[in-house]
C-alpha positions in Angstrom: -98.8 -16.8 -38.8 -96.2 -18.6 -36.7 -93.6 -15.8 -36.5 -95.1 -13.1 -34.3 -95.3 -9.6 -35.9 -96.3 -6.3 -34.4 -96.4 -2.6 -35.3 -94.3 -0.4 -33.1 -96.7 2.4 -32.3 -97.3 5.8 -34.0 -98.9 6.2 -37.4 -99.3 9.5 -39.3 -102.3 11.6 -38.3 -104.8 12.6 -40.9 -105.0 16.2 -42.0 -108.3 16.5 -40.1 -106.6 15.3 -36.8 -103.6 17.5 -37.3 -105.8 20.5 -37.9 -107.9 19.6 -34.8 -104.7 19.5 -32.6 -103.7 22.9 -34.0 -107.1 24.5 -33.5 -107.4 23.1 -30.0 -103.9 24.5 -29.1 -105.0 27.9 -30.5 -108.2 27.9 -28.3 -110.5 27.6 -31.3 -111.7 24.0 -30.7 -113.2 22.6 -27.5 -112.1 19.5 -25.6 -115.1 17.5 -26.6 -114.8 18.2 -30.3 -111.1 17.3 -30.2 -111.9 14.1 -28.4 -114.5 13.3 -31.2 -111.9 13.7 -33.9 -109.4 11.7 -32.0 -111.9 8.8 -31.4 -112.7 8.7 -35.1 -108.9 8.6 -35.9 -108.4 5.8 -33.5 -111.3 3.8 -34.8 -110.0 4.2 -38.4 -106.5 3.2 -37.5 -107.6 0.0 -35.7 -110.0 -0.9 -38.5 -107.3 -0.5 -41.2 -104.8 -2.6 -39.2 -107.4 -5.3 -38.6 -108.3 -5.3 -42.3 -104.7 -5.9 -43.2 -104.7 -8.9 -40.9 -102.4 -7.5 -38.2 -102.5 -10.0 -35.3 -101.8 -7.2 -32.8 -103.2 -3.7 -33.1 -102.1 -0.3 -31.9 -104.0 3.0 -31.8 -101.2 4.7 -33.7 -100.8 7.3 -31.0 -103.7 9.2 -32.6 -104.7 10.7 -29.3 -101.1 11.9 -28.4 -99.6 15.1 -29.6 -96.3 13.4 -28.9 -95.3 9.9 -27.9 -92.6 11.4 -25.7 -94.4 14.1 -23.8 -98.0 13.0 -23.6 -97.9 12.5 -19.7 -97.2 16.2 -19.4 -100.4 17.4 -21.2 -101.8 20.1 -19.0 -99.0 20.0 -16.4 -98.2 23.4 -14.9 -94.7 24.2 -13.8 -92.8 23.6 -17.1 -90.3 25.9 -18.8 -89.5 25.8 -22.5 -85.7 25.6 -22.2 -85.3 21.8 -21.7 -82.9 19.4 -23.4 -82.5 19.7 -27.2 -82.5 16.6 -29.4 -80.7 17.3 -32.7 -81.4 15.2 -35.8 -79.1 14.4 -38.7 -81.0 16.6 -41.2 -80.6 19.7 -39.0 -84.0 19.9 -37.3 -84.3 19.6 -33.5 -86.9 18.7 -30.9 -86.8 20.4 -27.5 -88.1 19.0 -24.3 -89.7 21.1 -21.6 -87.9 21.5 -18.3 -89.5 20.9 -14.9 -89.6 23.9 -12.6 -91.2 22.3 -9.5 -92.4 19.2 -7.8 -93.8 16.8 -6.9 -93.9 15.3 -10.4 -97.1 13.6 -11.4 -98.3 12.3 -14.8 -101.3 14.3 -16.0 -102.3 11.6 -18.6 -101.6 7.9 -18.4 -101.5 5.6 -21.4 -104.2 3.3 -20.0 -106.6 6.1 -21.1 -105.6 5.6 -24.7 -105.7 1.8 -24.3 -109.2 1.8 -22.9 -110.4 4.0 -25.7 -108.9 1.8 -28.3 -110.3 -1.4 -26.8 -113.7 0.0 -27.1 -113.4 -0.2 -30.9 -112.0 -3.7 -31.3 -111.9 -7.2 -29.8 -108.5 -7.9 -31.2 -105.3 -7.8 -29.0 -104.1 -4.2 -28.6 -100.5 -3.3 -27.6 -99.9 -0.1 -25.6 -96.8 2.0 -25.9 -95.5 4.1 -23.0 -92.6 6.5 -22.7 -89.7 5.0 -20.8 -89.0 6.7 -17.4 -85.4 7.3 -18.6 -86.7 9.7 -21.3 -88.7 11.7 -18.8 -85.7 11.9 -16.5 -84.3 14.4 -19.0 -87.0 16.9 -17.7 -85.0 17.6 -14.6 -82.8 20.7 -15.1 -79.1 20.5 -14.7 -79.1 23.4 -12.2 -81.6 21.6 -10.0 -84.9 22.8 -8.4 -85.0 24.5 -5.1 -86.8 22.3 -2.6 -87.1 19.4 -4.9 -84.0 17.3 -5.3 -83.2 15.1 -8.3 -83.4 12.1 -6.0 -87.0 13.0 -5.0 -87.9 13.6 -8.6 -86.6 10.2 -9.7 -88.5 8.5 -6.9 -91.7 10.2 -8.0 -91.0 9.4 -11.7 -90.4 5.7 -10.9 -93.7 5.6 -9.0 -95.6 7.3 -11.8 -94.1 5.0 -14.5 -95.0 1.9 -12.4 -98.6 3.1 -12.0 -98.9 3.8 -15.7 -97.6 0.3 -16.7 -99.8 -1.4 -14.1 -102.8 0.5 -15.4 -102.2 -0.7 -18.9 -101.7 -4.3 -17.8 -104.9 -4.1 -15.8 -106.7 -2.6 -18.7 -105.9 -5.7 -20.8 -102.9 -4.7 -22.9 -101.6 -7.5 -25.0 -98.2 -6.1 -24.3 -96.9 -2.8 -22.8 -94.0 -1.5 -24.8 -91.5 1.0 -23.3 -90.1 3.3 -25.9 -86.4 3.7 -25.3 -85.2 5.7 -28.3 -82.9 7.7 -25.9 -80.8 4.6 -25.3 -78.7 4.9 -28.4 -78.7 8.7 -28.2 -77.2 8.5 -24.7 -74.0 7.0 -26.1 -73.8 10.0 -28.4 -74.2 12.4 -25.5 -71.9 10.4 -23.2 -69.6 7.9 -25.1 -68.4 6.6 -21.7 -71.7 4.8 -21.2 -72.4 6.4 -17.8 -75.6 8.0 -19.0 -76.8 4.8 -20.6 -76.0 2.9 -17.3 -78.1 5.5 -15.4 -81.0 5.0 -17.9 -80.9 1.2 -17.6 -80.8 1.4 -13.8 -83.8 3.7 -13.7 -85.8 1.6 -16.0 -85.0 -1.5 -14.1 -85.9 0.2 -10.9 -89.4 0.3 -12.3 -89.4 -3.0 -14.1 -88.1 -4.9 -11.0 -91.4 -4.0 -9.3 -93.2 -6.4 -11.5 -93.6 -10.2 -11.1 -92.1 -12.5 -13.7 -95.4 -13.2 -15.4 -96.1 -9.5 -15.7 -92.6 -8.8 -17.1 -93.4 -11.4 -19.8 -96.0 -9.0 -21.1 -93.5 -6.1 -21.1 -91.2 -5.1 -23.9 -88.7 -2.4 -24.8 -88.3 -0.8 -28.2 -85.1 1.0 -29.2 -84.1 2.9 -32.4 -81.9 5.8 -33.4 -84.8 8.1 -33.8 -87.3 8.4 -36.7 -88.7 11.9 -37.0 -89.3 13.7 -40.3 -87.4 10.9 -42.1 -84.3 11.6 -40.1 -82.5 10.0 -37.1 -80.6 11.3 -34.1 -78.1 8.5 -33.5 -77.8 6.2 -36.4 -74.0 7.0 -36.5 -73.6 5.5 -33.0 -72.4 1.9 -33.0 -75.3 -0.3 -32.1 -73.1 -2.9 -30.4 -72.3 -0.4 -27.7 -75.9 -0.4 -26.7 -77.0 -4.0 -27.0 -75.2 -5.6 -23.9 -76.8 -3.1 -21.6 -80.1 -3.1 -23.4 -80.5 -6.8 -22.8 -80.1 -6.2 -19.1 -83.6 -4.7 -19.0 -86.0 -7.0 -17.2 -88.6 -7.5 -20.0 -89.8 -10.4 -22.0 -89.6 -8.8 -25.5 -87.2 -6.5 -27.3 -88.1 -4.5 -30.4 -85.0 -3.6 -32.4 -84.6 -1.3 -35.4 -82.6 -3.2 -38.0 -83.9 -2.5 -41.5 -82.1 0.9 -41.7 -78.9 -0.5 -40.2 -75.9 -0.5 -42.6 -74.6 -3.8 -41.4 -77.5 -5.9 -40.1 -75.5 -9.2 -39.9 -73.0 -7.6 -37.4 -75.9 -6.4 -35.3 -77.7 -9.8 -35.5 -74.5 -11.5 -34.3 -74.3 -9.1 -31.4 -77.9 -9.9 -30.5 -77.3 -13.6 -30.7 -74.4 -13.2 -28.3 -76.6 -11.4 -25.7 -79.9 -13.2 -26.2 -81.1 -15.0 -23.0 -83.6 -17.9 -22.8 -87.2 -16.9 -22.5 -87.0 -13.6 -24.3 -88.2 -12.7 -27.8 -86.5 -10.3 -30.2 -88.7 -8.5 -32.8 -86.4 -7.3 -35.5 -87.2 -4.3 -37.7 -87.9 -5.3 -41.3 -89.5 -2.0 -42.4 -87.8 1.3 -42.4 -90.2 4.2 -41.8 -87.6 6.8 -43.0 -87.3 5.1 -46.4 -89.6 6.9 -48.9 -90.3 3.7 -50.8 -92.5 0.7 -49.9 -90.5 -2.5 -49.3 -91.6 -5.6 -51.1 -92.8 -8.7 -49.3 -89.9 -10.5 -50.8 -87.4 -8.0 -49.4 -89.0 -8.4 -46.0 -88.9 -12.2 -46.3 -85.2 -12.1 -47.0 -84.6 -9.9 -43.9 -86.5 -12.4 -41.8 -84.6 -15.3 -43.2 -81.3 -13.6 -42.5 -82.3 -12.9 -38.9 -83.3 -16.6 -38.5 -79.7 -17.5 -39.2 -78.8 -15.9 -35.8 -81.9 -16.0 -33.7 -83.8 -19.2 -32.9 -87.1 -19.0 -34.7 -89.0 -19.6 -31.4 -87.5 -16.4 -30.1 -87.9 -14.4 -33.3 -90.5 -11.8 -34.3 -90.8 -8.9 -36.7 -91.8 -5.3 -36.4 -91.2 -1.9 -38.0 -88.0 -0.2 -37.2 -89.9 2.6 -35.4 -93.2 4.4 -35.3 -94.1 6.4 -38.4 -94.9 9.7 -36.7 -93.9 10.0 -33.0 -94.8 13.7 -33.2 -98.2 14.7 -34.4 -96.8 17.3 -36.8 -94.6 14.9 -38.7 -96.0 14.7 -42.2 -93.0 13.1 -43.9 -94.9 9.8 -44.4 -98.5 9.6 -45.5 -101.0 7.3 -43.8 -101.4 5.4 -47.1 -97.7 4.7 -47.3 -97.4 3.7 -43.7 -100.2 1.1 -44.1 -98.7 -0.2 -47.3 -95.4 -0.7 -45.5 -97.2 -2.5 -42.7 -98.9 -4.8 -45.2 -95.5 -5.6 -46.7 -94.3 -6.6 -43.2 -97.2 -8.9 -42.7 -97.0 -10.5 -46.1 -93.2 -10.8 -46.0 -93.2 -12.3 -42.5 -95.7 -14.9 -43.7 -93.5 -15.7 -46.7 -90.5 -16.3 -44.4 -92.6 -18.6 -42.2 -93.5 -20.7 -45.2 -89.8 -21.0 -46.3 -88.9 -22.0 -42.8 -91.6 -24.6 -42.8 -93.6 -23.1 -39.9 
């Protein structure tokens, strides 16, 4: 396939894995047994993607209870009254709040990557939470003896160490999940919060050499949890100019669920810089139907009208289950949608004569 195509990250967990997470949280299942169930889920996910012919694999976040808070697993000094993320259907997700420092990741994503690579020889991409998302852990009223500046310095160091660990462990690409980018414009329409997020992320990204940044990417979307979004009503074009300031080689953009994709594609074309690749979303995880390969093909061909083919790739709009308890999409449907992306991207490449 001459148009690169990649999954975004999370895939629905099986009932057995969800039950194992619940039993472990309740104290009824030991660490070793949970690890066994997780390993089986990772192996199954990789095998299914490989069988479909996916050129790049992901572990589907099978080992993570959440793609947002996995570094906090086992961290002491957290309160339960952190920032609340509201979704369009009325449900919310609440972050914990930090109560003390210094801040240290308890789990780094390279752990998941090494476990996944033990099951396959194919290229494996690793997703990591963007430091901007974890910056929301610091409470508005501050922490005695631990300033916000000290916290952000620790956070940048931890994020750098995690990304370097993934690169050293052989990640095909390290993808920063930046779903809070578009949400920030809903929380602060002036763009000040978004500017802070971009500056923090670039503080980390600027520590990497040019050849390393070529293996880094950023994914953004308006949220995709329980078939609902948190910021689809925010104008995408307000995000894109600042998004493309991030110092990475690849961008993964939700587009299939966008009401006016041509407008977004034009904005992308206006911001696109040489040497970067844009993976456009051609599958909507929140849509309860499976897109046809022909529908995907047409979305790719539309994108090719705006983005040079040598800078174009395809992806899903978002992960299918960023939180382990999300059962809105079955594993079977998620893999069927991924297959449609693979086949549709191939059809588009044939039309384009690639």
